[in-house]
N, C-alpha and C positions, 0 to 999 in steps of 0.2 A: 494231623497237621502237616509233617513233613511230606507224605505222601500228594496232600492239596498241591502244597507249594511246589513238589518236583514235577507234578502232571502239567500244573501251570507255565512251569517254564521249558517243559520238553513238548508239549503240545503244538506250539507255533512251529519248532523244528520238522516235527511231523508232517503236519501240513506244508509245509514249505516243498518238501520233498515228494508231495503226494502229485501225481500228472494228472492235470484236468484236461478234460477233452475240449476241443474247440465248439463253437456252437455250430449248428446245423445251418444250413440255407433256410429252412423255415424259422428257425428262432431267429437268425439276423434280421429276415424281413419283417417278422413279428414286433421285433424290437424297434425298428425303424417308426412302425405304425403305432406303436406303443408310448413312443416320445410326443410324437404329434398329438396323440389323443389327450395326454396329460397336458399340453399346452393347450388344447382346444377345452378342456374342463377347466382348467385354470382361468382362460379369458372368460368363459361363460361364466363363471363366479363373478369375475369382476364387471361384466354387463349387468347380470343379476341386481349386482350390489349398487350399480349406478341408476338402475330402473327404480329401486326401491328408496334409495336416498334424493332422486332428482326427477323421477317419472319417467316413462317410456317414451321416446321421443324428444327427449330434453337434449340440450348441446352436449353435456357431459354424458349421456347412454349413449349418443350418435356416436361421440368419439370412441368410447369403450366399445361399442360394436364393431365399428370399423378397424378399431385397432385388432380386435380378434380376428377378424378376416385378413389382416395383414399379417399378424404372426401365424396363424396356423396354414396359409398359402405361402409364406416363406418356408415354414417346417416341411411341407408337404413336398415343394417343389425340391428343396435339399434331399429329403428322403428320395424321391423318385430319381434323382442322380445318384445316389449311392444305390438304389436298389436296381438300378440298369446294369451297374457294373457287375452286381452280385449276379443278376439274370444271366448275364452274358457268359461269366466265369461259369455258372452252374450248367449252362447249355452245353457250354465246350466240354466240360467234365463229363457230363451224364447224356451225350446226344441221342440215346435211346429214350430219354425220359423227356424229350423236347414238347411234344404236345402237351403234357400235363405241366411243366414248368411254364409253358406259355398261358395255359389257362390260370395256373394260380397267379402269373404275374398281371394278365389283365385284372383280373378281380381284385387284387392288391392294388393295382392304380386305380380302379374306381371306389375302393373304400377310401383310399387318401383324398380324392377327389371329394368326397362326399362328408368330410369329417365336420363339416360346420352345418351340415343339414340336420334337419328333425328325423329323417329315415334313415339314417346312417348305420343302425342297428342291421337293417337288412343286407346292406352292403358288407358291413362286418361278418354274418353270418356267410353270405357267397364267399367271402374270402376264406374262412375257416374253415369252409367245406371242401374248397378247392386244395388248401393245404391238406386236409385229412386224405384227399384223393392221393395228392403227392406222396404223403408219408406210406400211404399203403402200397405204390408204386415202388417206391424206394425200398419198402422192407420187403417186397417180393422178389427184388433182385438177388 
């Protein structure tokens, strides 16, 4: 019993002293899209709920639909502003990888632009492929 209590008391102290790595550029960019994807899914659930309760095309459904577009567009615009800053900083830090960074940034922007589309999965795959190419280039350095 004492060992468990001692471990419970010491564990937070040990974790506080552990050094955590900063997230990579790819992780930061993926995090920005993840937040907007969660917003898009959440808002789509509201649209689906309004369609079930009031019927597709009803005033409440239309309000939910347009609110979803507004929320996702706002999130995407905010993410684009943050992503642009991250992109510029990373391109400055790794000028040799500028083409790979640009490719990933372009596909990332495309993915954000299509979060509300039915075909967003193809844009997500394109983004993930370019992120993997960039990761491979970084790993090769």
